[in-house]
C-alpha positions as CSV (number, residue, x, y, z in Angstrom):
1,M,0.0,0.0,0.0
2,K,1.3,3.4,-1.0
3,K,1.9,5.9,1.9
4,L,-0.2,9.1,1.8
5,E,2.0,12.1,1.7
6,I,0.7,15.2,3.4
7,T,2.2,18.7,2.9
8,T,1.6,21.5,5.3
9,L,2.5,25.2,5.0
10,E,5.3,24.5,7.5
11,T,6.8,21.6,5.5
12,A,6.1,22.9,1.9
13,E,9.0,24.0,-0.3
14,K,9.3,27.8,-0.8
15,V,8.9,29.1,-4.3
16,P,12.2,30.3,-5.8
17,F,11.1,34.0,-5.8
18,N,11.2,36.7,-3.1
19,I,7.6,36.3,-2.1
20,D,5.8,34.3,0.6
21,G,4.8,31.4,-1.6
22,K,4.8,27.7,-0.8
23,I,4.6,24.8,-3.2
24,M,1.9,22.6,-1.7
25,F,1.8,20.0,-4.5
26,S,3.6,19.4,-7.8
27,N,3.7,16.8,-10.5
28,S,4.2,16.8,-14.3
29,N,0.7,18.3,-14.9
30,V,0.0,20.7,-12.1
31,E,1.6,22.8,-9.4
32,L,-0.4,24.1,-6.4
33,I,0.9,27.2,-4.6
34,N,-0.2,28.9,-1.5
35,L,0.7,32.6,-1.9
36,T,0.4,35.2,0.9
37,L,0.8,39.0,0.4
38,P,1.0,41.1,3.5
39,K,-1.0,44.3,3.7
40,N,0.3,46.9,1.1
41,E,2.6,44.4,-0.6
42,L,3.0,44.7,-4.4
43,L,3.9,41.9,-6.7
44,D,5.0,43.6,-9.9
45,L,3.6,42.8,-13.4
46,H,5.1,39.6,-14.8
47,T,4.2,36.8,-17.2
48,N,4.3,33.1,-16.7
49,P,4.8,30.4,-19.4
50,V,1.8,28.4,-18.2
51,D,-1.9,28.9,-17.7
52,A,-2.9,29.4,-14.0
53,V,-6.1,29.4,-12.0
54,F,-6.3,31.7,-9.0
55,Y,-8.6,31.3,-6.0
56,V,-8.8,34.0,-3.3
57,L,-8.7,32.2,0.0
58,S,-9.0,35.4,2.2
59,G,-8.5,39.1,2.0
60,K,-9.0,41.6,-0.7
61,G,-6.6,42.9,-3.3
62,T,-6.1,44.3,-6.7
63,L,-5.2,42.1,-9.7
64,L,-3.1,44.0,-12.1
65,F,-4.2,42.4,-15.4
66,E,-2.5,43.8,-18.5
67,N,-3.5,47.5,-18.4
68,E,-6.4,47.0,-16.0
69,K,-6.8,47.0,-12.2
70,I,-9.5,44.5,-11.0
71,V,-10.5,44.3,-7.4
72,V,-10.9,40.7,-6.2
73,E,-12.1,39.4,-2.8
74,K,-12.4,36.2,-0.8
75,N,-14.0,33.3,-2.8
76,S,-13.2,34.7,-6.2
77,C,-11.8,32.4,-8.8
78,F,-10.5,33.1,-12.3
79,E,-8.0,31.8,-15.0
80,I,-5.2,33.7,-16.5
81,K,-3.7,32.4,-19.7
82,K,0.1,32.0,-20.2
83,G,2.0,35.0,-21.5
84,T,-0.6,37.5,-19.9
85,R,0.9,40.2,-17.8
86,R,-0.4,40.1,-14.3
87,G,0.6,41.2,-10.8
88,W,-1.0,41.8,-7.4
89,E,-1.4,44.5,-4.8
90,N,-2.8,43.8,-1.4
91,T,-5.2,46.7,-0.9
92,G,-7.0,45.2,2.0
93,N,-6.5,45.5,5.7
94,V,-5.4,41.9,6.2
95,E,-3.1,39.4,4.4
96,L,-4.2,38.5,0.9
97,K,-4.1,34.7,0.6
98,L,-4.3,33.0,-2.8
99,L,-4.3,29.4,-4.0
100,V,-2.6,29.3,-7.4
101,V,-3.0,26.2,-9.7
102,K,-0.4,26.2,-12.5
103,Q,-1.4,24.0,-15.4
104,L,2.0,22.7,-16.5
C-alpha cells in the first residue's frame, strides 16, 4: 500500500522567488501554490509560461491584469492564460491569501 504524503505550510517548499509562496503540490501536470501577500505588498507585473487558476482564500486585493486593475475578494476564482501580464497588490487591511494552480 502506498503511503499518503501530506504537505503543510510548514513543510512545503518555498517558491524560488522573493515572495511568501509555498509549493503545496507538484507533478508533471499541475503545481499548487499557497501565496500570501502582507498588507500593502505589491507583486509587480510579470508573465508566466503556463496557464494558471487563482482562488482568493482570504482578504481583498487588486489584480493588475495587462492594463487593468481589478478588485478581487475572498472566494473569487479566475483563470489567466500564459503570457498574460499580471501582478498583485494587497489593498485590503489583512493578508491576501491566494491558491494558485499552475497548469504545466
